[in-house]
N, C-alpha and C positions, 0 to 999 in steps of 0.2 A: 737701508740707510740707518745708521746709528742715530737715535733721537738725541736732541739737545738735553744736556743734564743741567738743571737749574742749580744755582748756589744754595746751599742749605743754611737756613736761618737757625740760629741757636738760641736756646734759653739756658740760663745758668744752672737750673736745678738738675740734680741727678734723678734718674727714674727709679721708682719703687712701686710695690704692689698697691700702695694706698692711694696713689694718684694716677689716674688715667686721663690726663689732659689731652684733648684732641688737637690743640694748637701749640703744643710744646716745641715744635720745630717751625712754626709759622706757616704751615701749609693748609690748604683747604680740604683736601681729600685724604691725605696720608699722614699717619702719626705713629710713633713708637710707644710701646708700653712694656712693662715687665709683667708677663702673664704667669700667675702662680699656678694655674691649671695646665698651661702648656709647658711651663718650666724653663722660661728664658725670655729673650726679646721677641716680641711679636710686632710685626709691621701691620698696623691696622689700616683698612681702607674704609673710609666713612662716606657712604653715598647719601647720607642725610645731614648735610652741613647746616640745614635750617632747623635742626632739633625737632623734626616732625616724625611722628611714628603713628601707626595704626592701632597700637596698644598703648596702655599707660600703666605699667607695672608699679606697684606701690614702693618698690625698693630701687627704682631707676635712679641712677646717679647723674642723669642729664639735666642740667639746669634749664629753666624756661622751656620745658618740654611742651609741645603742642600736638594736637591731632592733625594728621594729614600725611601727605607724601612729599618726596624730595623735589627740588627744582630740577630742571634739565642738567645733566652731568656733562661737564666739559671734558671729554675723553682725552683730548690732547694734553690738557693740564694735568689730569690724573696720571697719564703716562710719564710726563716729565717729573712730577713730584715723586712717583714711585722709584724711578731711576735715580733721582738725586739722593733719596734716603738710603736705598740699597747700596749705592756707590760709597756713601760715607760710612755705613755700617761695615762693609766688606773691605774697603780700601782706605778709609780715612781714620780720623781720631775719635769717631763717635763712641765706640765701645769703651775706650780708655777714659774718656772724659765724662761719660754719662751713665755707665753701667758698672755695678759692683762685680768683682771678679767671679763670684760663685754662680752668677747667672749670665755671664758674658758669652752667650751663644744665640744665634738667630735660629728660632724654632719654627716660625710659620709666617705666612702672609694670610691675614684673616679679614674677611668681609664682616664687619661688625659696625661700630660707630654709634651715632646718636639717633638711630631709628632702625626700622626694619630694612635691611639692605636690598632684599628682593623686590621692594616696592619701586625701585628705580627702573624705568623703562629700559635703561641702558645696562642693566645688570649683566646680561650675557656678554656684551662687548667689553665690559669692565673685567670680567673673568678672563677673556682672551688677552687683555693687556697684562694681567697678572701672570698668566702662563708664559707669555712672551718674555716677561722679566725674569721668570725662573730660568728659562732657557738662555737668556742673554748672559746671566751671571753664573751659569753652570750649577744651578740650585735644584733642578728637577731630580727627585729621588732623595734629596738631602733635606729640603725644607718643605714642609707640608703647606698645601693650599687649603684653607678652611673657610667654611661659611657658618656663621653663628646667626641663627634665625629663629623666629617664633613660629615658622612653618605655616603661617596663615594664608600664604599665597601660592601654596604648592599646586593648586588646581590650574594655574596659569601655564600655558605651553612655554612662554619665554623663561619663566622661572625654572621649569623642568630642564630646559635647554641649557641654562647656565649651570645648573647642578650637574648635569651630565658631563659638561666640560670639566668641572672640578674632578669628577670621578675619572676622567680620561687621563689625568696626571696623578692618579692614586691619592687624590685629596679626600677630604671627609667633611661631613656636616655635623654640627652640634645643634640639635633640635630642642628648643625650649619646651618643657612641660613642667609646670609648677604645681598643677592641681588637675583633678579628673572628675570634678562635679561642677555643674553649671554655676552654682552659688560661689564656690571657692575660686573658680576661674575668673568670674566677674570681680570678686573682692581683691584678688592678687594681681591679675593681669589687666583689669579694666576693659574686658571685652566680653561680648555676649555669645561667643562661639560655644559649641557643645562638645562634650567629651567624645562623641561619636565622630564629629568632624576632625578633631585632633587626631584620633586614632587612625582614621582613613588617610589623612595627610602624612602622618608618620609612616604608615606602610608604603605610601607612594614614594616617600623619600628614601626609605630603606631599599626599595626596588631599583632606585636610580644610582645611589651612591652609598659608600660606607657611612653609617649613621650612629652617632651617640645621642642619647637624651641628656640634656643638661637641666638640672633642677635646683632652684634656689630654695633652701629651707631656712626658716627664721621664726622668731617669736613675734606675735602681734598681741599687744596687751598682756604679755606674760605667758601666752599659750602658743603652741605650735600652730602656725597659720593654716596649715593644711591638715590639721588634726582630725576633723570629722570625716574627711574624705580620703584618709591615707590608704585604707583598704581598696578604694576605687582606683587610686593611683597605682597600687601594686598590681591590681587586675589588668589595668591598661598595659603596663609593662609586660606582664605575663603573656598577654594576647599578642604582643608584638613579635614574639617568637625568637628563635635562636639567632636569626640573622642580625638582630640589633647588637651593635658592638659592645654596648654597656651604658653606664650612667655616670655622668659627672655630677656629684652631689657637692654643693657648695653653700656657704652662708654669706653674711654681709661683711665684706672686707672694707667697703667704703660707705660713707654716709649717703642715705637717700636724699634726693633733692625734691621729693614730692611732698604734698601737704601733710601726710600722716607719718612723716619720718620719726617723730618723737614717740610713736607707738611701737616702733620696730626695734628688735634686738637680735644680736647674733647668737647662734647656737655654738656651744663649745664642742671640742672634738669628741668627748665622751657621748654627748647627746646625739651627735651626728652618726657615730659608729653604731648606735642602737638601730637607727634607721637604715644604715648601709647594710647591716647584717640581714635585715629582712629582705632587702633587694637581692643580696647575694644568694639567699635561699631560693630565689627564682632561677638560679643558674647564670646570673649576669655578672659581668665584671663591674666594679664600682671604684671610682676614685673619690677621695674625701678631702675637701678644703674648707676648713672653718672660716 
């Protein structure tokens, strides 16, 4: 039975890469953004509408970020919201009214949002809803299903199950690694996890689904935030092996909403290319977005 499609609430502003508002269409779980890394319109699925995350990255753009996990997810509402937005993007006036012509293409459905998406107990069921939507609108093989994750919960069977479902429709995972020393992981990501645990979870992810590492590089107090541990970071990537798809290297496109935001600054393209060249020397593909 075809699910009910909710009316889409609109906001007047056009989408751009500088603003990733989660409520721009008045929904709880689903939101559109222009993704500079994906290269077009991304339909985001936010399983953390309470702004809670198990990490607290210094560059995070989520306002009023708190520690913790999400509330119970209303899967029926998620399904209706996803259908409503996809219907308007594909068959309505959304693209013409909200998106500039040069990025007027739907590129992915991405589990991202205001916290770690895999922390939701309902994560595997939410993935199934997204897959059903791809099939309903004839998008399988045309629009990617993505998970953007800090990878911290890869040890959980339900998380692995959800990722395997993403892999079953040729989707992919973007796995956050911003540093590879205990000190810099704590400073940048606000977590006490170890480089060894990150490496093990990355390998587990690679074994389940196509995986890219995503790394945010930036200045903190005028110096590279991951400067002391850069060689450790390169070694972690090298040890991941050739099955790693590559690295998405990016900097600060939007203002941090965390306490130390005034200490952070964006890297320019030339600075980032120096770092990207060193990663490419490991035999890995690299995309660069200042």
